[in-house]
C-alpha positions as CSV (number, residue, x, y, z in Angstrom):
1,X,-115.3,36.6,48.7
2,X,-118.9,35.3,48.8
3,X,-119.8,32.0,50.7
4,X,-121.5,31.3,47.6
5,X,-118.2,31.5,45.4
6,X,-116.2,29.5,48.1
7,X,-119.0,26.9,47.7
8,X,-119.8,27.6,52.0
9,X,-123.6,26.6,53.3
10,X,-122.9,27.2,57.1
11,X,-124.7,28.8,59.0
12,X,-124.6,32.5,59.5
13,X,-122.4,32.4,62.4
14,X,-120.6,29.0,61.2
15,X,-119.7,32.2,58.8
16,X,-116.5,33.7,58.2
17,X,-113.6,35.2,55.7
18,X,-112.4,31.7,53.9
19,X,-109.5,33.3,53.4
20,X,-108.5,33.4,57.2
21,X,-110.4,30.8,58.4
22,X,-108.9,28.1,60.9
23,X,-107.0,25.6,58.4
24,X,-108.0,22.4,61.1
25,X,-111.1,22.2,59.6
26,X,-113.2,25.2,59.0
27,X,-114.2,25.6,62.2
28,X,-116.4,28.8,63.5
29,X,-114.2,31.5,64.3
30,X,-116.2,34.9,64.4
31,X,-118.7,34.5,66.4
32,X,-118.8,32.0,69.8
33,X,-122.6,32.8,70.6
34,X,-125.0,32.4,68.0
35,X,-128.1,34.8,67.6
36,X,-131.4,33.1,69.9
37,X,-133.1,32.1,66.3
38,X,-130.9,30.3,65.1
39,X,-129.9,28.4,67.9
40,X,-133.2,27.1,67.8
41,X,-133.5,26.8,64.4
42,X,-130.3,24.6,63.7
43,X,-129.9,23.3,67.3
44,X,-126.5,23.8,67.2
45,X,-125.5,25.7,69.7
46,X,-124.6,23.2,72.3
47,X,-122.3,21.5,69.9
48,X,-120.6,25.0,70.1
49,X,-120.9,24.7,73.6
50,X,-119.1,20.6,73.5
51,X,-116.5,22.1,70.9
52,X,-115.7,25.1,73.6
53,X,-114.2,22.6,76.5
54,X,-113.1,20.7,73.7
55,X,-110.7,23.2,73.0
56,X,-110.1,24.6,76.9
57,X,-109.7,21.1,78.3
58,X,-106.5,20.3,74.8
59,X,-104.9,23.7,76.8
60,X,-104.6,22.4,79.8
61,X,-103.5,18.7,78.1
62,X,-100.7,20.4,75.7
63,X,-99.4,21.3,79.0
64,X,-99.9,18.6,81.1
65,X,-98.3,16.4,78.3
66,X,-95.1,18.6,78.8
67,X,-94.7,18.1,81.5
68,X,-95.1,14.5,81.5
69,X,-92.9,14.0,78.6
70,X,-90.4,15.9,81.3
71,X,-90.7,13.8,84.1
72,X,-90.6,10.6,81.5
73,X,-86.9,12.0,80.3
74,X,-85.5,12.6,83.8
75,X,-86.5,8.4,85.2
76,X,-83.1,6.8,85.5
77,X,-84.3,4.5,82.5
78,X,-84.4,7.1,79.7
79,X,-80.4,6.9,80.0
80,X,-80.0,8.2,83.2
81,X,-82.6,11.0,83.4
82,X,-81.8,14.5,82.5
83,X,-80.9,15.7,78.8
84,X,-78.2,16.2,77.6
85,X,-76.3,17.7,74.8
86,X,-73.0,16.5,75.5
87,X,-70.3,14.1,73.1
88,X,-70.5,10.5,74.7
89,X,-74.4,10.6,75.9
90,X,-76.1,9.6,73.4
91,X,-78.9,8.2,75.4
92,X,-79.2,11.8,77.4
93,X,-79.2,13.3,74.0
94,X,-81.6,11.8,72.5
95,X,-83.7,12.5,75.2
96,X,-84.0,16.1,73.9
97,X,-86.0,14.1,71.0
98,X,-89.0,13.2,72.4
99,X,-89.3,16.5,74.5
100,X,-89.2,19.4,71.6
101,X,-91.4,16.6,69.7
102,X,-94.1,16.7,72.9
103,X,-93.6,20.9,72.4
104,X,-93.6,21.3,69.5
105,X,-97.2,19.2,69.1
106,X,-97.8,21.5,72.4
107,X,-97.8,24.7,70.2
108,X,-99.9,22.9,67.5
109,X,-102.7,22.4,69.4
110,X,-102.9,26.0,70.8
111,X,-101.9,27.2,67.3
112,X,-104.8,24.9,65.6
113,X,-107.0,26.5,68.1
114,X,-106.0,30.6,67.9
115,X,-109.4,31.5,66.1
116,X,-111.6,29.8,67.9
117,X,-110.8,30.5,71.8
118,X,-113.1,33.1,73.2
119,X,-110.3,34.5,74.1
120,X,-108.5,34.9,71.5
121,X,-108.2,38.4,69.8
122,X,-111.1,40.8,68.3
123,X,-108.5,42.0,65.6
124,X,-107.8,39.2,63.2
125,X,-104.8,39.9,62.0
126,X,-103.1,39.3,65.6
127,X,-104.8,36.1,65.4
128,X,-102.9,35.2,62.2
129,X,-99.7,36.5,63.1
130,X,-100.1,34.4,66.3
131,X,-101.5,31.2,63.9
132,X,-98.1,31.7,62.4
133,X,-95.9,32.2,64.6
134,X,-96.4,29.6,67.3
135,X,-96.6,26.4,64.1
136,X,-92.4,28.7,63.5
137,X,-92.0,27.6,66.8
138,X,-93.3,24.4,66.5
139,X,-91.4,23.7,63.6
140,X,-88.0,25.0,65.6
141,X,-89.1,22.9,68.1
142,X,-89.1,19.5,65.7
143,X,-86.1,20.9,64.1
144,X,-84.4,20.6,67.1
145,X,-86.2,17.5,68.8
146,X,-85.2,15.6,65.0
147,X,-81.2,16.6,65.1
148,X,-81.0,15.6,68.5
149,X,-82.7,11.9,67.4
150,X,-79.3,11.6,64.5
151,X,-76.2,13.2,66.7
152,X,-77.3,10.2,69.4
153,X,-77.4,7.6,66.6
154,X,-74.0,8.8,65.2
155,X,-72.3,9.6,68.4
156,X,-69.1,7.4,68.4
157,X,-68.5,7.5,71.8
158,X,-71.5,6.2,72.8
159,X,-71.5,3.5,69.8
160,X,-73.0,4.1,66.8
161,X,-76.4,3.8,66.3
162,X,-78.4,3.2,62.6
163,X,-80.7,5.6,61.5
164,X,-84.0,5.7,60.0
165,X,-84.7,1.9,60.7
166,X,-87.7,1.8,62.2
167,X,-92.1,2.7,61.2
168,X,-91.6,6.1,63.8
169,X,-88.4,7.5,61.9
170,X,-90.0,6.8,57.6
171,X,-93.2,7.9,58.9
172,X,-92.2,10.8,60.8
173,X,-89.8,12.3,57.8
174,X,-93.1,11.9,55.4
175,X,-95.0,14.0,57.7
176,X,-92.4,16.8,58.5
177,X,-91.5,16.7,54.5
178,X,-96.1,17.3,55.1
179,X,-95.5,20.2,57.4
180,X,-93.3,22.5,55.3
181,X,-94.9,21.7,52.2
182,X,-97.8,23.3,54.2
183,X,-96.7,25.7,56.2
184,X,-95.1,27.1,52.7
185,X,-98.0,27.1,51.1
186,X,-99.4,29.2,54.0
187,X,-97.0,32.1,53.9
188,X,-96.3,32.2,50.3
189,X,-100.5,32.0,49.6
190,X,-101.2,33.7,53.1
191,X,-99.1,35.5,54.8
192,X,-97.2,37.3,51.8
193,X,-100.2,38.0,49.2
194,X,-98.5,37.4,46.6
195,X,-100.4,39.4,43.7
196,X,-99.7,36.9,40.9
197,X,-101.6,34.5,43.7
198,X,-105.6,36.0,42.5
199,X,-108.2,34.9,44.6
200,X,-109.5,32.0,43.2
201,X,-106.9,30.2,43.7
202,X,-105.4,31.8,47.1
203,X,-109.5,29.9,47.9
204,X,-108.5,26.5,46.3
205,X,-105.5,26.5,48.7
206,X,-107.0,26.8,51.4
207,X,-109.4,24.0,51.1
208,X,-106.5,22.2,50.8
209,X,-104.7,24.0,54.0
210,X,-107.5,23.1,55.8
211,X,-107.7,19.6,54.1
212,X,-104.1,19.4,55.2
213,X,-103.9,21.3,58.7
214,X,-106.2,18.3,61.0
215,X,-104.1,16.1,58.6
216,X,-100.8,16.5,59.2
217,X,-102.1,17.6,63.1
218,X,-103.2,13.7,63.6
219,X,-100.2,12.9,61.6
220,X,-98.0,14.0,64.7
221,X,-100.4,12.6,67.0
222,X,-100.3,8.9,65.9
223,X,-96.1,9.5,64.7
224,X,-96.0,10.7,68.5
225,X,-97.6,7.1,69.5
226,X,-95.3,5.2,67.7
227,X,-92.3,7.0,69.1
228,X,-93.5,5.8,72.1
229,X,-94.5,2.0,71.8
230,X,-91.5,2.5,70.0
231,X,-88.6,4.0,73.0
232,X,-90.7,1.8,75.1
233,X,-89.2,-1.7,73.3
234,X,-86.0,-0.6,74.4
235,X,-86.6,0.3,78.1
236,X,-88.7,-3.3,78.7
237,X,-92.4,-3.0,79.1
238,X,-93.0,-6.2,79.5
239,X,-93.0,-8.9,82.4
240,X,-93.3,-12.6,83.0
241,X,-96.3,-14.9,83.3
242,X,-96.2,-19.2,84.3
243,X,-99.6,-18.9,83.7
244,X,-102.2,-17.9,81.5
245,X,-102.7,-14.2,81.7
246,X,-106.6,-14.0,82.1
247,X,-106.0,-10.6,84.7
248,X,-103.5,-7.9,83.7
249,X,-104.6,-5.6,85.5
250,X,-102.4,-6.8,88.2
251,X,-99.1,-6.6,86.6
252,X,-100.0,-2.3,86.8
253,X,-96.6,-2.4,88.3
254,X,-94.5,-2.3,85.1
255,X,-91.4,-0.1,84.6
256,X,-91.8,3.6,86.4
257,X,-90.9,4.7,82.9
258,X,-93.6,2.4,81.4
259,X,-96.5,3.9,83.4
260,X,-95.2,7.8,82.6
261,X,-95.2,7.1,78.6
262,X,-97.7,5.0,78.9
263,X,-100.0,8.3,80.6
264,X,-98.0,10.5,78.2
265,X,-99.9,8.4,75.2
266,X,-102.8,8.7,76.6
267,X,-102.2,12.1,77.0
268,X,-101.2,12.8,73.4
269,X,-104.6,10.8,72.1
270,X,-107.2,12.8,74.3
271,X,-105.3,15.9,73.0
272,X,-105.8,15.0,69.8
273,X,-109.5,14.0,70.0
274,X,-110.4,16.9,71.5
275,X,-108.6,19.3,69.8
276,X,-109.8,17.8,66.2
277,X,-113.6,17.6,67.8
278,X,-113.4,21.7,69.0
279,X,-112.1,22.4,65.7
280,X,-115.2,19.9,63.8
281,X,-117.7,21.8,61.4
282,X,-120.9,20.2,62.2
283,X,-122.6,22.4,59.9
284,X,-122.7,20.0,57.3
285,X,-124.6,17.4,58.8
286,X,-127.9,17.7,59.6
287,X,-129.2,18.1,63.3
288,X,-133.6,17.1,62.5
289,X,-132.9,14.5,59.8
290,X,-133.5,10.7,60.8
291,X,-130.8,8.5,59.4
292,X,-131.8,5.8,56.5
């Protein structure tokens, strides 16, 4: 399908097959270095360079997030530290939840950038396969994390805990449903190449796919931050004061687990910003137009 048919007015160096664009935001997928003429005409090469750096930083932050969440669940405040899958050890069974959700988010980050980074394969089919595999791994990790929550809450030996009572859990379920719909739409429309799905329909589905990609990604980050905040409430991250707390930085000696979880939240927040920036299509924003 041509750019005219898909309503695509992006510069040449950002153009690609609309059916094979990254579902995050249709970011630069084919050519990481624009022609010199296009570069000077659009003034966008500097943005592309910053986007690439943001993508690299996202990969680094993804690895950092996995390391920090592993450190977090090893703290004594997290139910004795570490993980378990044994009956009667509900707190450590629960620890699988933050670990698996952060790992899933890390895979989502890497997968979302699969079509963008310069070290990607020149074969787009390889990139598409990696994209599907990485999001599948993310789904498996998230499923394990979800099972861990219900297993820990329904452990008779440790004492029953209510399920799905928090805003974090409600938003989490909604995000999971959106993810499943997004995943099925991607597989049925682009992976299986079903003959009944016409190119026109596939292009329309791709537009929705590219919208829900970043929406779900950001929603996952938001849900993770809600979960961290909820867990911090159980740990007890506050401190007592007997006068006006005009200089909060002096109370940095909050529990170690809280300092770790604060760091994890900041990493997740920054990773979401970097990834979203790396994949945003700036081609629709005039570079030389003054604000009116």
